[in-house]
C-alpha positions in Angstrom: 0.3 0.0 0.3 3.5 2.7 -0.1 2.5 3.2 3.8 5.4 2.0 5.5 6.7 5.6 5.4 3.7 7.1 6.6 4.0 8.2 10.6 2.6 6.9 13.6 -0.4 10.1 13.8 -1.5 9.3 10.6 -1.8 5.7 9.9 -4.5 5.2 10.8 -6.3 8.0 9.0 -4.9 7.0 5.9 -6.5 3.3 7.2 -9.7 4.5 7.9 -10.8 6.2 4.5 -10.5 2.5 2.2 -10.8 -0.1 4.9 -13.4 -0.6 8.0 -10.7 -3.7 9.9 -7.4 -3.1 10.5 -5.4 -6.0 11.7 -1.1 -5.8 12.3 0.5 -7.5 14.3 2.1 -4.7 15.8 1.8 -4.8 19.5 3.1 -0.8 19.5 -0.5 -0.4 17.4 -2.5 0.9 20.5 -0.2 2.8 22.5 0.8 4.7 19.4 -2.5 5.5 17.3 -6.1 6.9 19.0 -7.7 4.0 18.1 -11.0 5.0 20.3 -11.3 8.1 17.7 -10.9 6.1 14.5 -13.3 4.8 12.7 -11.6 1.9 11.9 -11.5 -0.9 14.0 -7.4 -2.2 15.1 -7.4 -6.2 15.4 -3.9 -7.5 17.1 -2.9 -10.5 15.9 -0.4 -11.6 18.8 0.9 -14.8 18.1 4.4 -15.9 19.7 6.0 -15.1 16.1 4.9 -13.7 12.6 5.3 -16.8 10.3 2.7 -18.5 9.0 2.1 -21.4 11.2 2.0 -19.2 14.5 -0.8 -16.9 12.8 -2.8 -19.3 10.9 -4.8 -20.4 14.7 -5.0 -16.6 14.9 -6.4 -15.8 10.7 -9.1 -18.5 11.1 -10.7 -16.5 13.8 -11.1 -13.2 11.4 -14.2 -13.7 9.4 -16.1 -13.1 12.3 -14.6 -10.3 13.9 -15.1 -8.9 10.6 -18.8 -9.6 9.9 -19.6 -7.7 13.6 -17.2 -4.5 13.6 -17.1 -2.0 15.5 -15.6 1.1 14.9 -12.8 2.7 17.4 -12.6 -0.6 18.8 -9.1 -2.5 19.6 -9.2 -6.3 19.8 -6.2 -8.6 20.7 -6.2 -12.8 19.6 -4.2 -14.9 20.9 
């Protein structure tokens, strides 16, 4: 998406223009962004590592969360 250069305060404001749910494995995102004031839901995948094997069980839980998304909500999946 070309968002790697975005500063901490800009990431969610850019993402919420195109998406309803933002999925990340960045454990610091909730400290760097103002999630409650955004119109996007943020889902943190808390895996042991970012390998396919560790993330897959968490990704399988996403469909129901995405369907029931709530703007400004921060969820952790582990």
